[in-house]
Each structure stands twice: as structure tokens, then as C-alpha cells.
C-alpha positions in Angstrom: 232.9 -53.7 211.4 233.2 -50.3 210.1 230.3 -48.7 208.7 228.7 -45.3 208.8 224.8 -45.6 209.2 222.1 -43.0 208.1 219.7 -42.7 210.9 217.6 -40.4 208.8 217.4 -42.6 205.8 216.8 -45.6 208.1 213.8 -43.3 210.1 212.4 -42.4 206.7 212.6 -46.1 205.3 211.0 -47.4 208.9 207.8 -44.9 208.0 207.8 -46.1 204.4 207.5 -49.9 205.3 204.3 -49.5 206.8 202.9 -49.3 203.3 205.1 -50.4 200.9 207.5 -53.4 200.2 211.1 -52.5 200.9 214.2 -53.6 199.3 218.3 -53.0 198.9 220.2 -53.4 196.1 224.2 -53.5 196.5 227.1 -54.3 194.6 229.0 -54.3 198.0 230.2 -58.1 198.8 227.6 -60.6 200.3 229.3 -62.0 203.3 229.6 -58.0 204.5 226.0 -57.5 203.8 225.2 -60.7 205.9 227.3 -59.7 208.4 225.5 -55.9 208.4 221.9 -57.4 208.3 221.9 -59.4 210.9 224.0 -57.6 213.4 222.0 -54.2 212.8 217.8 -53.5 212.4 218.0 -54.0 208.7 216.8 -57.7 208.7 213.1 -56.0 209.8 213.7 -53.3 207.5 214.1 -54.9 204.2 211.5 -57.7 202.4 214.2 -58.5 199.8 218.0 -57.7 199.5 219.9 -58.6 196.3 223.5 -58.5 196.2 224.8 -57.9 192.6 227.4 -60.5 192.9 224.4 -63.2 194.1 222.8 -62.6 190.9 225.9 -62.5 188.7 225.9 -58.5 187.9 228.5 -55.8 187.7 228.3 -52.1 187.4 229.9 -52.3 183.8 226.8 -53.9 183.5 224.5 -51.6 183.7 221.7 -50.5 181.4 221.2 -47.0 181.6 217.6 -46.1 180.4 
């Protein structure tokens, strides 16, 4: 799998995870995100992962506030 991991962002998340619940919201494909989470350190970093396709949402359905 060809992905780029932002190490500075991971360090930031690791630092904040001690005091906050951390979530990821993505519009990526479910199978791709599952593979990334299971193959990298993400499983222990995120308390919840929401994949837009799993909740039947698309970019075009965004509401701007």
C-alpha cells in the first residue's frame, strides 16, 4: 500500500491522546482505511474512526456553517 504518513501529525496526536479523545473522519474507502488502521499505529491513536461511506454521507452533502 502506498501511503505517506505525516510523522509530525502522529507525534501531535500521540501527545494530545493522553488528555483528549481523538477521532478520525475520512471520505476514503472503507477497505483502504481498515488496511491502514490495521497495518500502522493508528489503531492505538484513534478512539473512533468514521468513514463517510459507512454513514451514507458524501462530500456534496456537506453543510457549511
